[in-house]
VMD Tcl script that draws the C-alpha trace (Angstrom):
set ca {
  {11.06 -6.23 16.54}
  {8.68 -3.38 15.62}
  {11.00 -2.06 12.92}
  {11.48 -5.57 11.50}
  {7.68 -6.01 11.30}
  {7.31 -2.61 9.57}
  {9.94 -3.61 6.98}
  {8.22 -6.94 6.40}
  {4.83 -5.25 5.91}
  {6.41 -2.82 3.42}
  {8.04 -5.60 1.48}
  {4.72 -7.44 1.25}
  {2.96 -4.23 0.17}
  {5.54 -3.69 -2.60}
  {5.69 -7.26 -3.90}
  {2.13 -8.64 -3.43}
  {0.65 -6.94 -6.55}
  {3.55 -8.24 -8.59}
  {3.09 -11.80 -7.36}
  {-0.71 -11.70 -7.81}
  {-1.51 -9.18 -10.55}
  {-5.28 -9.52 -10.10}
  {-7.64 -6.62 -10.89}
  {-9.97 -7.36 -8.03}
  {-7.06 -7.59 -5.58}
  {-5.53 -4.35 -6.83}
  {-8.85 -2.49 -6.59}
  {-9.35 -3.74 -3.02}
  {-5.83 -2.74 -1.99}
  {-6.17 0.71 -3.55}
  {-9.41 1.47 -1.74}
  {-7.93 0.06 1.49}
  {-4.90 2.37 1.27}
  {-7.14 5.38 0.63}
  {-9.20 4.58 3.68}
  {-6.02 4.17 5.71}
  {-5.31 7.82 4.95}
  {-8.88 8.71 5.83}
  {-8.84 6.78 9.11}
  {-5.42 8.19 10.09}
  {-6.74 11.77 9.39}
  {-9.78 11.15 11.63}
  {-7.59 9.69 14.34}
  {-5.31 12.76 14.18}
  {-8.27 14.96 15.05}
  {-9.25 12.63 17.90}
  {-5.72 12.91 19.33}
  {-6.42 16.56 20.04}
  {-9.51 15.59 22.06}
  {-11.94 16.51 19.32}
  {-14.55 14.16 17.83}
  {-16.21 14.14 14.44}
  {-19.35 12.34 13.22}
  {-19.37 14.13 9.89}
  {-15.88 13.71 8.46}
  {-17.47 12.71 5.16}
  {-17.94 16.44 4.59}
  {-14.17 16.96 4.19}
  {-13.91 13.67 2.24}
  {-16.58 14.93 -0.24}
  {-15.21 18.46 -0.47}
  {-11.80 17.07 -1.41}
  {-13.31 14.74 -3.96}
  {-15.74 17.21 -5.56}
  {-13.17 20.05 -5.61}
  {-10.56 17.94 -7.40}
  {-13.10 16.59 -9.94}
  {-14.59 20.02 -10.74}
  {-11.22 21.81 -10.97}
  {-9.76 19.08 -13.19}
  {-12.80 19.21 -15.48}
  {-13.09 23.04 -15.60}
  {-9.44 24.08 -15.81}
  {-7.70 21.02 -17.14}
  {-5.04 21.04 -14.40}
  {-2.99 17.85 -13.84}
  {-4.48 15.53 -11.22}
  {-1.64 15.84 -8.67}
  {-2.41 19.59 -8.54}
  {-6.16 19.15 -8.30}
  {-5.82 16.53 -5.60}
  {-3.58 18.85 -3.61}
  {-6.08 21.72 -4.12}
  {-8.89 19.44 -2.98}
  {-6.95 18.74 0.21}
  {-6.23 22.44 0.77}
  {-9.93 23.42 0.34}
  {-10.92 20.68 2.78}
  {-8.31 21.98 5.22}
  {-9.58 25.56 4.94}
  {-13.14 24.26 5.53}
  {-11.90 22.34 8.58}
  {-10.13 25.46 9.83}
  {-13.26 27.61 9.46}
  {-15.41 24.98 11.14}
  {-12.83 24.70 13.89}
  {-12.78 28.45 14.50}
  {-16.59 28.40 14.80}
  {-16.73 25.44 17.13}
  {-13.38 25.49 18.94}
  {-15.00 26.01 22.38}
  {-17.42 23.07 22.03}
  {-16.74 19.84 23.92}
  {-16.23 16.54 22.16}
  {-19.78 15.30 21.54}
  {-21.27 18.73 20.94}
  {-18.54 19.25 18.36}
  {-19.26 15.82 16.88}
  {-22.94 16.70 16.39}
  {-21.92 20.02 14.67}
  {-19.68 18.10 12.27}
  {-22.51 15.66 11.58}
  {-24.85 18.59 10.81}
  {-22.19 20.16 8.57}
  {-22.00 16.95 6.52}
  {-25.78 17.09 6.03}
  {-25.50 20.70 4.91}
  {-22.66 19.85 2.52}
  {-24.81 17.04 1.07}
  {-27.76 19.36 0.57}
  {-25.75 22.17 -0.96}
  {-24.05 19.77 -3.36}
  {-27.38 18.39 -4.61}
  {-28.81 21.91 -5.10}
  {-25.83 23.24 -7.07}
  {-26.56 20.82 -9.88}
  {-25.15 23.17 -12.54}
  {-21.72 22.78 -10.93}
  {-21.85 19.45 -9.12}
  {-24.24 17.53 -11.36}
  {-26.76 17.23 -8.56}
  {-27.99 13.73 -7.78}
  {-26.50 12.44 -11.06}
  {-22.98 13.36 -9.96}
  {-19.92 14.13 -11.99}
  {-17.45 12.06 -13.98}
  {-13.85 12.35 -12.88}
  {-10.54 11.71 -14.64}
  {-8.80 8.42 -13.90}
  {-5.77 8.70 -11.62}
  {-3.70 6.72 -14.18}
  {-5.12 6.75 -17.72}
  {-6.58 3.42 -18.79}
  {-4.68 3.71 -22.07}
  {-1.47 2.91 -20.17}
  {-0.78 -0.82 -19.95}
  {-1.08 -2.17 -16.39}
  {-2.52 1.20 -15.39}
  {-4.10 -0.22 -12.22}
  {-0.72 -1.52 -11.02}
  {0.78 1.93 -11.48}
  {-2.23 3.41 -9.68}
  {-1.65 1.06 -6.78}
  {1.98 2.14 -6.33}
  {1.04 5.79 -6.70}
  {-1.58 5.51 -3.93}
  {0.84 3.43 -1.83}
  {3.50 6.11 -2.02}
  {0.97 8.85 -1.12}
  {-0.28 6.73 1.83}
  {3.26 6.15 3.13}
  {3.99 9.88 2.78}
  {0.86 10.88 4.71}
  {1.58 8.35 7.51}
  {5.17 9.55 7.72}
  {4.07 13.18 7.93}
  {1.61 12.35 10.71}
  {4.36 10.37 12.49}
  {6.76 13.33 12.31}
  {4.01 15.71 13.53}
  {3.39 13.48 16.56}
  {7.06 13.46 17.36}
  {6.96 17.25 17.80}
  {5.85 19.21 20.86}
  {2.44 19.13 19.23}
  {1.73 15.61 20.51}
  {2.36 16.66 24.12}
  {0.00 19.58 23.63}
  {-2.62 17.23 22.10}
  {-2.29 14.86 25.02}
  {-2.61 17.65 27.59}
  {-5.71 19.10 25.89}
  {-7.29 15.70 25.54}
  {-6.74 14.82 29.25}
  {-7.74 18.17 30.74}
  {-8.04 21.26 28.54}
  {-8.37 23.64 31.50}
  {-5.17 22.40 33.12}
  {-3.42 22.50 29.73}
  {-4.31 26.15 29.37}
  {-3.08 26.91 32.90}
  {0.32 25.37 32.09}
  {0.67 27.63 29.01}
  {-0.64 25.41 26.22}
  {-2.45 27.38 23.54}
  {-5.36 24.98 23.23}
  {-7.10 26.97 20.50}
  {-4.06 27.01 18.28}
  {-3.41 23.28 18.55}
  {-7.05 22.32 18.12}
  {-7.23 24.40 14.95}
  {-4.05 22.81 13.63}
  {-5.57 19.40 14.24}
  {-8.75 20.36 12.38}
  {-6.88 21.81 9.42}
  {-4.42 18.93 9.14}
  {-7.20 16.30 9.52}
  {-9.28 18.08 6.89}
  {-6.32 18.26 4.52}
  {-5.50 14.55 4.70}
  {-9.16 13.63 4.50}
  {-9.59 15.83 1.40}
  {-6.60 14.12 -0.21}
  {-8.18 10.71 0.52}
  {-11.52 11.85 -0.94}
  {-9.89 13.11 -4.14}
  {-7.87 9.89 -4.54}
  {-11.01 7.76 -4.19}
  {-12.94 9.85 -6.73}
  {-10.17 9.66 -9.27}
  {-9.95 5.91 -8.67}
  {-13.65 5.14 -9.19}
  {-13.90 7.98 -11.81}
  {-17.25 9.29 -10.55}
  {-18.54 11.33 -7.62}
  {-22.13 11.69 -6.34}
  {-23.62 13.20 -3.19}
  {-23.51 9.71 -1.64}
  {-19.93 10.53 -0.71}
  {-21.38 12.56 2.17}
  {-23.29 9.54 3.44}
  {-23.49 8.50 7.11}
  {-21.58 5.29 6.34}
  {-18.67 7.27 4.87}
  {-18.43 9.25 8.12}
  {-18.59 6.12 10.28}
  {-16.06 3.93 8.52}
  {-12.96 5.76 9.88}
  {-14.48 5.58 13.38}
  {-14.94 1.88 13.00}
  {-11.41 1.39 11.67}
  {-9.82 3.48 14.48}
  {-11.76 1.87 17.36}
  {-11.16 -1.64 15.95}
  {-7.48 -1.13 15.32}
  {-6.61 1.03 18.28}
  {-7.83 4.57 18.91}
  {-5.25 7.34 19.50}
  {-2.36 5.26 18.17}
  {-0.40 5.65 14.92}
  {-0.76 2.04 13.83}
  {-4.31 1.43 15.05}
  {-6.12 3.03 12.06}
  {-3.89 1.12 9.65}
  {-4.45 -2.24 11.39}
  {-8.17 -1.61 11.77}
  {-8.58 -0.63 8.12}
  {-6.68 -3.73 6.98}
  {-8.55 -6.14 9.27}
  {-12.08 -4.84 8.68}
  {-11.54 -4.46 4.94}
  {-10.19 -8.01 4.69}
  {-13.16 -9.40 6.62}
  {-15.60 -7.30 4.58}
  {-14.23 -8.62 1.27}
  {-14.08 -12.25 2.48}
  {-17.75 -12.11 3.53}
  {-18.56 -10.50 0.18}
  {-16.84 -13.41 -1.65}
  {-19.04 -15.77 0.47}
  {-22.12 -14.08 -0.98}
  {-23.03 -12.05 2.12}
  {-24.75 -8.68 1.57}
  {-26.22 -6.54 4.30}
  {-25.47 -9.33 6.78}
  {-21.88 -8.03 6.73}
  {-23.00 -5.00 8.73}
  {-24.26 -7.36 11.47}
  {-20.82 -9.03 11.63}
  {-19.05 -5.65 11.81}
  {-21.45 -4.56 14.53}
  {-20.78 -7.69 16.59}
  {-17.02 -7.20 16.17}
  {-17.30 -3.61 17.40}
  {-19.31 -4.73 20.46}
  {-16.84 -7.53 21.33}
  {-13.94 -5.26 20.61}
  {-15.07 -2.58 23.01}
  {-15.79 -5.16 25.73}
  {-12.82 -7.48 25.49}
  {-10.21 -5.49 23.54}
  {-10.88 -1.78 24.28}
  {-7.41 -0.73 23.08}
  {-8.01 -2.35 19.69}
  {-6.30 -5.05 17.68}
  {-2.94 -3.31 18.09}
  {-3.02 -4.34 21.79}
  {-3.61 -8.02 20.97}
  {0.07 -9.10 21.31}
  {0.24 -7.41 24.70}
  {-3.03 -9.03 25.74}
  {-1.80 -12.52 24.69}
  {1.48 -11.88 26.46}
  {-0.24 -10.97 29.73}
  {-2.63 -13.90 29.52}
  {-0.09 -16.52 28.47}
  {3.29 -15.66 30.06}
  {4.49 -19.14 29.13}
  {4.65 -18.08 25.52}
  {7.01 -15.26 26.48}
  {9.36 -17.64 28.29}
  {9.34 -20.01 25.29}
  {10.19 -17.15 22.85}
  {13.12 -16.14 25.15}
  {14.51 -19.70 25.21}
  {14.35 -19.96 21.47}
}
mol new
graphics top color blue
foreach p $ca { graphics top sphere $p radius 0.5 }
foreach p [lrange $ca 0 end-1] q [lrange $ca 1 end] { graphics top cylinder $p $q radius 0.2 }
display resetview
């Protein structure tokens, strides 16, 4: 049933833009896919028992690096996006080495402080970053190409699927068991022979890499980058997506990003502005109280509450 649902979702993702070739829809879907990468990257770090309140730092480093390198050296965008991800990964690795012994919330506060530092440094290096005015960035697919946004959507979709598959394969390795052991009890994990430092650094580097890729993709989609990319809201969106969809699961960040983005855009179409944050806040509160495992656990919740539906489905 799960595989059938995955195939159905993939078919919809491939055919929806062709059935409704709408610029607003394409833009929304592209941004949603990018944030799926971002949320999955944040969740990967959380799987290792580490928390981050400043993941926008890696998001911004990936975006700024790609934009600056593309402008300065004229490299093709696939190369600059990859370099942006690598630089974000190296930053994550260095930060991880510095803070590897810190517990979850102490580490989270350090990452938050690092995002503030990254924001400040970016604004001060105005000769390189453009300061508060920001920098223009090349379009992922040149606008001179007919239906460029459609091609951009499929390019981002392929990258998103690739990232999700890589994370899936990584979690099928011994690494996942190590992550789980560290997350449950790091001291016991070390006693049993798990190299906690090694796996926590791998998680930091991989999460930074995928986050940097997402940041670069967003910048080359909106063709501009400013220090606002380090904003508190940018750091909190992946947390909201993961908790809403299902923290520490592969599908949770994807479901959460889809559901929250859909709601956000529907409220926007209704003319709602900052009131949308109130709605998202209420959803988060209700989610934590009544659905702590996220939207991904909803079928299981319905099944346990209404066993009659299960018997009906078996009869049919």
